[in-house]
PDB file of N, CA, C and O in Angstrom:
ATOM      1  N   MET A   1       1.076  -1.181   0.062  1.00  0.00           N
ATOM      2  CA  MET A   1       0.236   0.310   0.524  1.00  0.00           C
ATOM      3  C   MET A   1       1.232   1.111   0.203  1.00  0.00           C
ATOM      4  O   MET A   1       2.328   1.108   0.764  1.00  0.00           O
ATOM      5  N   LEU A   2       0.829   1.988  -0.909  1.00  0.00           N
ATOM      6  CA  LEU A   2       1.114   3.188  -1.082  1.00  0.00           C
ATOM      7  C   LEU A   2       1.429   4.432   0.208  1.00  0.00           C
ATOM      8  O   LEU A   2       0.359   4.334   0.809  1.00  0.00           O
ATOM      9  N   THR A   3       2.022   5.234   0.778  1.00  0.00           N
ATOM     10  CA  THR A   3       1.908   6.404   2.009  1.00  0.00           C
ATOM     11  C   THR A   3       0.811   6.906   1.560  1.00  0.00           C
ATOM     12  O   THR A   3       0.004   6.646   2.452  1.00  0.00           O
ATOM     13  N   ALA A   4      -0.123   7.856   0.162  1.00  0.00           N
ATOM     14  CA  ALA A   4      -0.822   8.278  -0.143  1.00  0.00           C
ATOM     15  C   ALA A   4      -2.261   7.654   0.325  1.00  0.00           C
ATOM     16  O   ALA A   4      -3.159   8.265   0.905  1.00  0.00           O
ATOM     17  N   GLU A   5      -2.252   6.470  -0.019  1.00  0.00           N
ATOM     18  CA  GLU A   5      -3.860   5.245  -0.117  1.00  0.00           C
ATOM     19  C   GLU A   5      -3.348   5.403   2.031  1.00  0.00           C
ATOM     20  O   GLU A   5      -4.058   6.177   2.673  1.00  0.00           O
ATOM     21  N   ILE A   6      -2.585   4.903   2.546  1.00  0.00           N
ATOM     22  CA  ILE A   6      -2.505   4.901   3.897  1.00  0.00           C
ATOM     23  C   ILE A   6      -2.846   6.167   4.502  1.00  0.00           C
ATOM     24  O   ILE A   6      -3.308   6.142   5.643  1.00  0.00           O
ATOM     25  N   LYS A   7      -2.702   7.167   3.964  1.00  0.00           N
ATOM     26  CA  LYS A   7      -2.873   8.732   4.658  1.00  0.00           C
ATOM     27  C   LYS A   7      -4.659   8.753   4.507  1.00  0.00           C
ATOM     28  O   LYS A   7      -5.502   8.825   5.401  1.00  0.00           O
ATOM     29  N   ASN A   8      -4.833   8.658   2.979  1.00  0.00           N
ATOM     30  CA  ASN A   8      -6.059   8.387   2.554  1.00  0.00           C
ATOM     31  C   ASN A   8      -7.211   7.493   4.071  1.00  0.00           C
ATOM     32  O   ASN A   8      -8.148   7.883   4.770  1.00  0.00           O
ATOM     33  N   ASP A   9      -6.772   6.771   4.002  1.00  0.00           N
ATOM     34  CA  ASP A   9      -7.753   5.553   4.463  1.00  0.00           C
ATOM     35  C   ASP A   9      -7.759   6.203   6.156  1.00  0.00           C
ATOM     36  O   ASP A   9      -8.863   6.497   6.616  1.00  0.00           O
ATOM     37  N   LEU A  10      -6.593   6.395   6.977  1.00  0.00           N
ATOM     38  CA  LEU A  10      -6.235   7.012   7.909  1.00  0.00           C
ATOM     39  C   LEU A  10      -7.272   8.578   8.108  1.00  0.00           C
ATOM     40  O   LEU A  10      -7.971   8.659   9.118  1.00  0.00           O
ATOM     41  N   HIS A  11      -7.279   9.759   7.054  1.00  0.00           N
ATOM     42  CA  HIS A  11      -7.666  10.553   7.452  1.00  0.00           C
ATOM     43  C   HIS A  11      -9.385   9.944   7.302  1.00  0.00           C
ATOM     44  O   HIS A  11     -10.117  10.212   8.255  1.00  0.00           O
ATOM     45  N   ARG A  12      -9.930   9.227   6.243  1.00  0.00           N
ATOM     46  CA  ARG A  12     -11.473   8.689   6.576  1.00  0.00           C
ATOM     47  C   ARG A  12     -11.696   8.241   7.344  1.00  0.00           C
ATOM     48  O   ARG A  12     -12.810   8.449   7.824  1.00  0.00           O
ATOM     49  N   MET A  13     -11.057   7.594   7.794  1.00  0.00           N
ATOM     50  CA  MET A  13     -11.501   6.739   9.120  1.00  0.00           C
ATOM     51  C   MET A  13     -11.687   8.054  10.475  1.00  0.00           C
ATOM     52  O   MET A  13     -12.734   8.275  11.083  1.00  0.00           O
ATOM     53  N   VAL A  14     -10.739   8.565  10.622  1.00  0.00           N
ATOM     54  CA  VAL A  14     -10.911   9.597  11.705  1.00  0.00           C
ATOM     55  C   VAL A  14     -12.014  10.372  11.296  1.00  0.00           C
ATOM     56  O   VAL A  14     -12.666  10.822  12.237  1.00  0.00           O
ATOM     57  N   VAL A  15     -12.579  10.778   9.702  1.00  0.00           N
ATOM     58  CA  VAL A  15     -13.361  11.605   9.445  1.00  0.00           C
ATOM     59  C   VAL A  15     -14.916  11.180   9.554  1.00  0.00           C
ATOM     60  O   VAL A  15     -15.806  12.029   9.530  1.00  0.00           O
ATOM     61  N   GLU A  16     -15.165   9.828   9.673  1.00  0.00           N
ATOM     62  CA  GLU A  16     -16.530   8.527  10.109  1.00  0.00           C
ATOM     63  C   GLU A  16     -16.294   9.090  11.160  1.00  0.00           C
ATOM     64  O   GLU A  16     -16.788  10.217  11.125  1.00  0.00           O
ATOM     65  N   THR A  17     -15.703   8.856  12.247  1.00  0.00           N
ATOM     66  CA  THR A  17     -15.757   8.213  13.837  1.00  0.00           C
ATOM     67  C   THR A  17     -16.146   9.213  14.544  1.00  0.00           C
ATOM     68  O   THR A  17     -15.479  10.235  14.381  1.00  0.00           O
ATOM     69  N   ASP A  18     -17.039   9.270  15.310  1.00  0.00           N
ATOM     70  CA  ASP A  18     -17.664  10.726  16.308  1.00  0.00           C
ATOM     71  C   ASP A  18     -16.955  10.245  17.479  1.00  0.00           C
ATOM     72  O   ASP A  18     -16.916  11.144  18.319  1.00  0.00           O
ATOM     73  N   ASP A  19     -16.343   9.120  17.894  1.00  0.00           N
ATOM     74  CA  ASP A  19     -16.651   8.188  18.963  1.00  0.00           C
ATOM     75  C   ASP A  19     -14.841   8.872  19.498  1.00  0.00           C
ATOM     76  O   ASP A  19     -13.790   8.655  18.895  1.00  0.00           O
ATOM     77  N   ILE A  20     -15.034   9.724  20.817  1.00  0.00           N
ATOM     78  CA  ILE A  20     -14.233  10.535  21.129  1.00  0.00           C
ATOM     79  C   ILE A  20     -12.993   9.909  21.686  1.00  0.00           C
ATOM     80  O   ILE A  20     -11.881  10.436  21.645  1.00  0.00           O
ATOM     81  N   ASN A  21     -13.360   8.363  22.382  1.00  0.00           N
ATOM     82  CA  ASN A  21     -11.743   7.752  23.020  1.00  0.00           C
ATOM     83  C   ASN A  21     -11.012   7.053  21.825  1.00  0.00           C
ATOM     84  O   ASN A  21      -9.820   6.850  22.056  1.00  0.00           O
ATOM     85  N   VAL A  22     -11.473   6.626  20.564  1.00  0.00           N
ATOM     86  CA  VAL A  22     -11.579   6.033  19.266  1.00  0.00           C
ATOM     87  C   VAL A  22     -10.344   7.266  19.255  1.00  0.00           C
ATOM     88  O   VAL A  22      -9.162   7.003  19.474  1.00  0.00           O
ATOM     89  N   LEU A  23     -10.859   8.643  18.959  1.00  0.00           N
ATOM     90  CA  LEU A  23     -10.183  10.093  18.933  1.00  0.00           C
ATOM     91  C   LEU A  23      -9.007  10.247  19.019  1.00  0.00           C
ATOM     92  O   LEU A  23      -8.149  10.351  18.143  1.00  0.00           O
ATOM     93  N   GLN A  24      -8.902  10.276  20.900  1.00  0.00           N
ATOM     94  CA  GLN A  24      -8.033  10.392  21.923  1.00  0.00           C
ATOM     95  C   GLN A  24      -7.162   9.596  21.822  1.00  0.00           C
ATOM     96  O   GLN A  24      -6.048  10.023  22.125  1.00  0.00           O
ATOM     97  N   LYS A  25      -7.234   8.438  21.464  1.00  0.00           N
ATOM     98  CA  LYS A  25      -5.953   7.142  21.807  1.00  0.00           C
ATOM     99  C   LYS A  25      -5.628   7.439  20.287  1.00  0.00           C
ATOM    100  O   LYS A  25      -4.397   7.438  20.315  1.00  0.00           O
ATOM    101  N   ILE A  26      -5.914   7.637  19.263  1.00  0.00           N
ATOM    102  CA  ILE A  26      -5.258   7.717  18.035  1.00  0.00           C
ATOM    103  C   ILE A  26      -4.166   8.650  18.428  1.00  0.00           C
ATOM    104  O   ILE A  26      -2.974   8.374  18.565  1.00  0.00           O
ATOM    105  N   LYS A  27      -4.889  10.055  18.622  1.00  0.00           N
ATOM    106  CA  LYS A  27      -3.946  10.921  18.940  1.00  0.00           C
ATOM    107  C   LYS A  27      -2.799  10.933  19.951  1.00  0.00           C
ATOM    108  O   LYS A  27      -1.785  11.589  19.711  1.00  0.00           O
ATOM    109  N   VAL A  28      -2.903  10.391  20.809  1.00  0.00           N
ATOM    110  CA  VAL A  28      -2.123   9.729  21.845  1.00  0.00           C
ATOM    111  C   VAL A  28      -0.728   8.922  21.570  1.00  0.00           C
ATOM    112  O   VAL A  28       0.364   9.036  22.126  1.00  0.00           O
ATOM    113  N   ILE A  29      -1.192   7.998  20.429  1.00  0.00           N
ATOM    114  CA  ILE A  29      -0.339   7.069  19.491  1.00  0.00           C
ATOM    115  C   ILE A  29       0.207   7.695  18.771  1.00  0.00           C
ATOM    116  O   ILE A  29       1.411   7.481  18.629  1.00  0.00           O
ATOM    117  N   PHE A  30      -0.363   8.615  18.097  1.00  0.00           N
ATOM    118  CA  PHE A  30       0.718   9.694  16.716  1.00  0.00           C
ATOM    119  C   PHE A  30       1.739  10.575  17.470  1.00  0.00           C
ATOM    120  O   PHE A  30       2.890  10.834  17.120  1.00  0.00           O
ATOM    121  N   ASP A  31       0.988  11.040  18.738  1.00  0.00           N
ATOM    122  CA  ASP A  31       2.136  12.113  19.287  1.00  0.00           C
ATOM    123  C   ASP A  31       3.217  11.238  19.651  1.00  0.00           C
ATOM    124  O   ASP A  31       4.398  11.490  19.412  1.00  0.00           O
ATOM    125  N   THR A  32       2.722  10.021  20.339  1.00  0.00           N
ATOM    126  CA  THR A  32       4.093   9.149  20.724  1.00  0.00           C
ATOM    127  C   THR A  32       4.575   8.829  19.595  1.00  0.00           C
ATOM    128  O   THR A  32       5.750   8.555  19.840  1.00  0.00           O
ATOM    129  N   LEU A  33       4.395   8.696  18.525  1.00  0.00           N
ATOM    130  CA  LEU A  33       5.590   7.803  17.246  1.00  0.00           C
ATOM    131  C   LEU A  33       6.151   9.068  16.545  1.00  0.00           C
ATOM    132  O   LEU A  33       7.118   9.043  15.784  1.00  0.00           O
ATOM    133  N   ILE A  34       5.523  10.054  16.842  1.00  0.00           N
ATOM    134  CA  ILE A  34       5.952  11.209  16.098  1.00  0.00           C
ATOM    135  C   ILE A  34       6.980  11.837  16.701  1.00  0.00           C
ATOM    136  O   ILE A  34       7.994  12.198  16.104  1.00  0.00           O
ATOM    137  N   LYS A  35       6.665  12.070  18.478  1.00  0.00           N
ATOM    138  CA  LYS A  35       7.750  12.411  18.979  1.00  0.00           C
ATOM    139  C   LYS A  35       9.185  12.085  19.198  1.00  0.00           C
ATOM    140  O   LYS A  35      10.203  12.767  19.320  1.00  0.00           O
ATOM    141  N   GLY A  36       8.816  10.295  19.211  1.00  0.00           N
ATOM    142  CA  GLY A  36      10.134   9.571  18.965  1.00  0.00           C
ATOM    143  C   GLY A  36      10.285   9.115  20.221  1.00  0.00           C
ATOM    144  O   GLY A  36      11.383   8.614  20.463  1.00  0.00           O
ATOM    145  N   ASP A  37       9.069   9.164  21.554  1.00  0.00           N
ATOM    146  CA  ASP A  37       9.496   9.029  22.457  1.00  0.00           C
ATOM    147  C   ASP A  37      10.059   7.428  22.893  1.00  0.00           C
ATOM    148  O   ASP A  37       9.105   6.675  23.091  1.00  0.00           O
ATOM    149  N   GLU A  38      11.009   6.968  23.024  1.00  0.00           N
ATOM    150  CA  GLU A  38      11.216   5.496  23.324  1.00  0.00           C
ATOM    151  C   GLU A  38      10.748   4.770  24.627  1.00  0.00           C
ATOM    152  O   GLU A  38      10.424   3.607  24.865  1.00  0.00           O
ATOM    153  N   LYS A  39      10.835   5.858  25.345  1.00  0.00           N
ATOM    154  CA  LYS A  39      10.317   5.589  26.926  1.00  0.00           C
ATOM    155  C   LYS A  39       8.877   5.049  26.863  1.00  0.00           C
ATOM    156  O   LYS A  39       8.428   4.025  27.379  1.00  0.00           O
ATOM    157  N   THR A  40       8.248   5.992  26.098  1.00  0.00           N
ATOM    158  CA  THR A  40       7.134   5.565  26.276  1.00  0.00           C
ATOM    159  C   THR A  40       6.932   4.237  25.658  1.00  0.00           C
ATOM    160  O   THR A  40       7.566   3.640  24.787  1.00  0.00           O
ATOM    161  N   ASP A  41       5.714   3.890  26.447  1.00  0.00           N
ATOM    162  CA  ASP A  41       5.235   1.873  26.258  1.00  0.00           C
ATOM    163  C   ASP A  41       4.001   2.229  25.785  1.00  0.00           C
ATOM    164  O   ASP A  41       3.499   3.334  25.991  1.00  0.00           O
ATOM    165  N   TRP A  42       3.420   1.225  25.075  1.00  0.00           N
ATOM    166  CA  TRP A  42       1.958   1.010  24.382  1.00  0.00           C
ATOM    167  C   TRP A  42       1.171   1.156  25.778  1.00  0.00           C
ATOM    168  O   TRP A  42       0.301   1.989  26.034  1.00  0.00           O
ATOM    169  N   TRP A  43       1.766  -0.022  26.765  1.00  0.00           N
ATOM    170  CA  TRP A  43       1.016  -0.531  28.014  1.00  0.00           C
ATOM    171  C   TRP A  43       0.745   1.140  29.350  1.00  0.00           C
ATOM    172  O   TRP A  43       0.092   1.126  30.393  1.00  0.00           O
ATOM    173  N   ASP A  44       1.434   2.192  28.809  1.00  0.00           N
ATOM    174  CA  ASP A  44       1.391   3.380  29.246  1.00  0.00           C
ATOM    175  C   ASP A  44       0.066   4.408  28.872  1.00  0.00           C
ATOM    176  O   ASP A  44      -0.443   5.379  29.432  1.00  0.00           O
ATOM    177  N   ILE A  45      -0.215   3.614  27.558  1.00  0.00           N
ATOM    178  CA  ILE A  45      -1.315   4.700  26.975  1.00  0.00           C
ATOM    179  C   ILE A  45      -2.598   4.010  26.620  1.00  0.00           C
ATOM    180  O   ILE A  45      -3.367   4.461  25.772  1.00  0.00           O
ATOM    181  N   ILE A  46      -2.841   2.729  27.397  1.00  0.00           N
ATOM    182  CA  ILE A  46      -3.613   1.966  26.752  1.00  0.00           C
ATOM    183  C   ILE A  46      -4.999   2.109  28.505  1.00  0.00           C
ATOM    184  O   ILE A  46      -4.648   1.914  29.669  1.00  0.00           O
ATOM    185  N   SER A  47      -6.022   2.376  28.175  1.00  0.00           N
ATOM    186  CA  SER A  47      -7.174   1.861  29.665  1.00  0.00           C
ATOM    187  C   SER A  47      -6.382   0.937  30.377  1.00  0.00           C
ATOM    188  O   SER A  47      -5.447   0.235  29.994  1.00  0.00           O
ATOM    189  N   GLU A  48      -7.057   1.091  31.763  1.00  0.00           N
ATOM    190  CA  GLU A  48      -7.466   0.246  32.614  1.00  0.00           C
ATOM    191  C   GLU A  48      -7.751  -0.646  32.463  1.00  0.00           C
ATOM    192  O   GLU A  48      -7.126  -1.578  32.969  1.00  0.00           O
ATOM    193  N   GLN A  49      -9.438  -0.959  31.269  1.00  0.00           N
ATOM    194  CA  GLN A  49      -9.943  -2.369  31.123  1.00  0.00           C
ATOM    195  C   GLN A  49      -9.178  -2.697  30.033  1.00  0.00           C
ATOM    196  O   GLN A  49      -9.237  -3.838  29.575  1.00  0.00           O
ATOM    197  N   GLU A  50      -8.358  -1.731  29.478  1.00  0.00           N
ATOM    198  CA  GLU A  50      -7.567  -2.808  28.047  1.00  0.00           C
ATOM    199  C   GLU A  50      -6.635  -3.201  29.208  1.00  0.00           C
ATOM    200  O   GLU A  50      -6.848  -4.407  29.340  1.00  0.00           O
ATOM    201  N   LYS A  51      -5.691  -2.824  30.147  1.00  0.00           N
ATOM    202  CA  LYS A  51      -4.785  -3.830  30.715  1.00  0.00           C
ATOM    203  C   LYS A  51      -5.727  -5.082  31.577  1.00  0.00           C
ATOM    204  O   LYS A  51      -5.324  -6.237  31.712  1.00  0.00           O
ATOM    205  N   ILE A  52      -6.485  -4.782  31.881  1.00  0.00           N
ATOM    206  CA  ILE A  52      -7.164  -5.788  32.810  1.00  0.00           C
ATOM    207  C   ILE A  52      -7.617  -6.802  32.019  1.00  0.00           C
ATOM    208  O   ILE A  52      -7.472  -7.958  32.415  1.00  0.00           O
ATOM    209  N   SER A  53      -8.140  -6.578  30.972  1.00  0.00           N
ATOM    210  CA  SER A  53      -8.618  -7.691  29.592  1.00  0.00           C
ATOM    211  C   SER A  53      -7.390  -8.110  29.246  1.00  0.00           C
ATOM    212  O   SER A  53      -7.387  -9.286  29.608  1.00  0.00           O
ATOM    213  N   ILE A  54      -6.246  -7.849  28.724  1.00  0.00           N
ATOM    214  CA  ILE A  54      -4.888  -8.380  28.631  1.00  0.00           C
ATOM    215  C   ILE A  54      -4.356  -9.400  29.923  1.00  0.00           C
ATOM    216  O   ILE A  54      -4.157 -10.602  29.749  1.00  0.00           O
ATOM    217  N   LYS A  55      -4.194  -8.823  31.026  1.00  0.00           N
ATOM    218  CA  LYS A  55      -4.107  -9.740  32.128  1.00  0.00           C
ATOM    219  C   LYS A  55      -5.010 -10.266  31.970  1.00  0.00           C
ATOM    220  O   LYS A  55      -4.634 -11.382  32.327  1.00  0.00           O
ATOM    221  N   ARG A  56      -6.168 -10.407  31.652  1.00  0.00           N
ATOM    222  CA  ARG A  56      -6.834 -11.819  32.047  1.00  0.00           C
ATOM    223  C   ARG A  56      -6.745 -12.988  31.003  1.00  0.00           C
ATOM    224  O   ARG A  56      -6.913 -14.201  31.130  1.00  0.00           O
ATOM    225  N   GLY A  57      -6.417 -12.194  29.912  1.00  0.00           N
ATOM    226  CA  GLY A  57      -5.925 -12.885  28.532  1.00  0.00           C
ATOM    227  C   GLY A  57      -4.725 -14.036  29.391  1.00  0.00           C
ATOM    228  O   GLY A  57      -4.538 -15.239  29.211  1.00  0.00           O
ATOM    229  N   LEU A  58      -4.410 -13.567  29.854  1.00  0.00           N
ATOM    230  CA  LEU A  58      -2.281 -13.923  30.042  1.00  0.00           C
ATOM    231  C   LEU A  58      -2.630 -14.835  30.731  1.00  0.00           C
ATOM    232  O   LEU A  58      -1.917 -15.838  30.767  1.00  0.00           O
ATOM    233  N   GLN A  59      -4.117 -14.759  31.674  1.00  0.00           N
ATOM    234  CA  GLN A  59      -3.846 -15.803  33.531  1.00  0.00           C
ATOM    235  C   GLN A  59      -4.516 -17.168  32.551  1.00  0.00           C
ATOM    236  O   GLN A  59      -4.183 -18.332  32.771  1.00  0.00           O
ATOM    237  N   GLN A  60      -5.806 -16.647  31.121  1.00  0.00           N
ATOM    238  CA  GLN A  60      -6.073 -17.853  30.600  1.00  0.00           C
ATOM    239  C   GLN A  60      -5.450 -18.471  30.229  1.00  0.00           C
ATOM    240  O   GLN A  60      -5.509 -19.701  30.257  1.00  0.00           O
ATOM    241  N   LEU A  61      -4.518 -17.681  29.685  1.00  0.00           N
ATOM    242  CA  LEU A  61      -2.830 -18.721  28.616  1.00  0.00           C
ATOM    243  C   LEU A  61      -2.588 -19.456  29.269  1.00  0.00           C
ATOM    244  O   LEU A  61      -2.681 -20.612  28.856  1.00  0.00           O
ATOM    245  N   GLU A  62      -2.011 -19.147  31.060  1.00  0.00           N
ATOM    246  CA  GLU A  62      -1.157 -20.145  31.989  1.00  0.00           C
ATOM    247  C   GLU A  62      -1.932 -20.962  32.309  1.00  0.00           C
ATOM    248  O   GLU A  62      -1.478 -21.890  32.977  1.00  0.00           O
ATOM    249  N   ASN A  63      -3.372 -20.972  31.985  1.00  0.00           N
ATOM    250  CA  ASN A  63      -4.368 -21.948  32.719  1.00  0.00           C
ATOM    251  C   ASN A  63      -4.458 -22.992  31.351  1.00  0.00           C
ATOM    252  O   ASN A  63      -4.974 -24.086  31.579  1.00  0.00           O
ATOM    253  N   GLY A  64      -4.092 -22.786  30.253  1.00  0.00           N
ATOM    254  CA  GLY A  64      -4.525 -23.760  29.057  1.00  0.00           C
ATOM    255  C   GLY A  64      -5.612 -23.221  28.848  1.00  0.00           C
ATOM    256  O   GLY A  64      -6.326 -24.147  28.466  1.00  0.00           O
ATOM    257  N   LYS A  65      -6.206 -22.301  28.854  1.00  0.00           N
ATOM    258  CA  LYS A  65      -7.107 -21.774  28.144  1.00  0.00           C
ATOM    259  C   LYS A  65      -6.913 -21.242  26.953  1.00  0.00           C
ATOM    260  O   LYS A  65      -6.497 -20.084  26.992  1.00  0.00           O
ATOM    261  N   ARG A  66      -7.126 -21.844  25.572  1.00  0.00           N
ATOM    262  CA  ARG A  66      -6.643 -20.846  24.443  1.00  0.00           C
ATOM    263  C   ARG A  66      -7.765 -21.683  23.138  1.00  0.00           C
ATOM    264  O   ARG A  66      -8.296 -22.770  23.366  1.00  0.00           O
ATOM    265  N   PHE A  67      -7.873 -21.233  22.362  1.00  0.00           N
ATOM    266  CA  PHE A  67      -8.100 -21.388  21.267  1.00  0.00           C
ATOM    267  C   PHE A  67      -7.297 -21.334  19.855  1.00  0.00           C
ATOM    268  O   PHE A  67      -6.687 -20.283  19.657  1.00  0.00           O
ATOM    269  N   PRO A  68      -7.229 -22.230  18.953  1.00  0.00           N
ATOM    270  CA  PRO A  68      -6.472 -22.395  17.620  1.00  0.00           C
ATOM    271  C   PRO A  68      -6.677 -21.085  16.721  1.00  0.00           C
ATOM    272  O   PRO A  68      -7.865 -20.765  16.760  1.00  0.00           O
ATOM    273  N   HIS A  69      -6.159 -20.494  16.177  1.00  0.00           N
ATOM    274  CA  HIS A  69      -6.144 -19.433  15.618  1.00  0.00           C
ATOM    275  C   HIS A  69      -7.395 -20.058  14.548  1.00  0.00           C
ATOM    276  O   HIS A  69      -8.438 -19.467  14.267  1.00  0.00           O
ATOM    277  N   ALA A  70      -7.028 -21.221  14.124  1.00  0.00           N
ATOM    278  CA  ALA A  70      -8.551 -20.893  12.525  1.00  0.00           C
ATOM    279  C   ALA A  70      -9.721 -21.075  13.431  1.00  0.00           C
ATOM    280  O   ALA A  70     -10.854 -20.741  13.081  1.00  0.00           O
ATOM    281  N   GLU A  71      -9.466 -21.584  14.552  1.00  0.00           N
ATOM    282  CA  GLU A  71     -11.216 -21.588  14.886  1.00  0.00           C
ATOM    283  C   GLU A  71     -11.320 -20.453  15.715  1.00  0.00           C
ATOM    284  O   GLU A  71     -12.211 -20.439  16.565  1.00  0.00           O
ATOM    285  N   VAL A  72     -10.434 -19.357  15.586  1.00  0.00           N
ATOM    286  CA  VAL A  72     -10.693 -18.089  15.614  1.00  0.00           C
ATOM    287  C   VAL A  72     -11.743 -16.872  14.926  1.00  0.00           C
ATOM    288  O   VAL A  72     -12.608 -16.008  15.070  1.00  0.00           O
ATOM    289  N   ARG A  73     -10.771 -17.694  14.012  1.00  0.00           N
ATOM    290  CA  ARG A  73     -11.229 -16.835  12.178  1.00  0.00           C
ATOM    291  C   ARG A  73     -12.032 -17.179  11.910  1.00  0.00           C
ATOM    292  O   ARG A  73     -12.872 -16.341  11.580  1.00  0.00           O
ATOM    293  N   LYS A  74     -12.395 -18.538  11.838  1.00  0.00           N
ATOM    294  CA  LYS A  74     -14.032 -19.098  11.781  1.00  0.00           C
ATOM    295  C   LYS A  74     -14.923 -18.279  12.589  1.00  0.00           C
ATOM    296  O   LYS A  74     -15.828 -17.650  12.042  1.00  0.00           O
ATOM    297  N   GLN A  75     -14.705 -18.228  14.084  1.00  0.00           N
ATOM    298  CA  GLN A  75     -16.045 -17.609  14.828  1.00  0.00           C
ATOM    299  C   GLN A  75     -15.878 -15.839  14.187  1.00  0.00           C
ATOM    300  O   GLN A  75     -16.914 -15.218  13.951  1.00  0.00           O
ATOM    301  N   ILE A  76     -15.310 -15.562  14.093  1.00  0.00           N
ATOM    302  CA  ILE A  76     -15.059 -14.106  13.427  1.00  0.00           C
ATOM    303  C   ILE A  76     -15.965 -14.408  12.280  1.00  0.00           C
ATOM    304  O   ILE A  76     -17.171 -14.258  12.478  1.00  0.00           O
ATOM    305  N   ASN A  77     -15.512 -14.855  10.982  1.00  0.00           N
ATOM    306  CA  ASN A  77     -16.171 -14.670  10.176  1.00  0.00           C
ATOM    307  C   ASN A  77     -17.684 -15.129  10.221  1.00  0.00           C
ATOM    308  O   ASN A  77     -18.448 -14.492   9.495  1.00  0.00           O
ATOM    309  N   GLU A  78     -18.084 -15.904  10.796  1.00  0.00           N
ATOM    310  CA  GLU A  78     -19.090 -16.460  11.207  1.00  0.00           C
ATOM    311  C   GLU A  78     -20.365 -15.324  11.739  1.00  0.00           C
ATOM    312  O   GLU A  78     -21.555 -15.232  11.437  1.00  0.00           O
ATOM    313  N   LEU A  79     -19.290 -14.380  12.857  1.00  0.00           N
ATOM    314  CA  LEU A  79     -20.006 -13.119  13.097  1.00  0.00           C
ATOM    315  C   LEU A  79     -19.921 -11.956  12.330  1.00  0.00           C
ATOM    316  O   LEU A  79     -20.422 -10.841  12.479  1.00  0.00           O
ATOM    317  N   LEU A  80     -19.224 -12.412  11.520  1.00  0.00           N
ATOM    318  CA  LEU A  80     -19.577 -10.861  10.364  1.00  0.00           C
ATOM    319  C   LEU A  80     -20.009 -11.144   9.119  1.00  0.00           C
ATOM    320  O   LEU A  80     -19.643 -10.525   8.120  1.00  0.00           O
ATOM    321  N   LYS A  81     -20.990 -12.309   9.126  1.00  0.00           N
ATOM    322  CA  LYS A  81     -21.436 -12.716   8.226  1.00  0.00           C
ATOM    323  C   LYS A  81     -23.267 -12.273   8.590  1.00  0.00           C
ATOM    324  O   LYS A  81     -24.110 -12.028   7.727  1.00  0.00           O
ATOM    325  N   LYS A  82     -23.461 -12.277   9.910  1.00  0.00           N
ATOM    326  CA  LYS A  82     -24.695 -12.355  10.716  1.00  0.00           C
ATOM    327  C   LYS A  82     -25.295 -10.716  10.161  1.00  0.00           C
ATOM    328  O   LYS A  82     -26.368 -10.279  10.577  1.00  0.00           O
TER     329      LYS A  82
END
């Protein structure tokens, strides 16, 4: 994908959303990447709910609760058909 196409896609997505949370997160990510602040970790810019979800997922993996990639893709495709 060309740079111009990526910019157009990003611009379209920003214009089409009214979700302030999405816009704020995108801004923080852009600010972090543009500043080149290597000290900033993505963990520091995600919400507490996202951190809780990640920790829960890691705990599930440690407990052997996992799904093969093919099964997850199948479930996603079924959801998208609805």
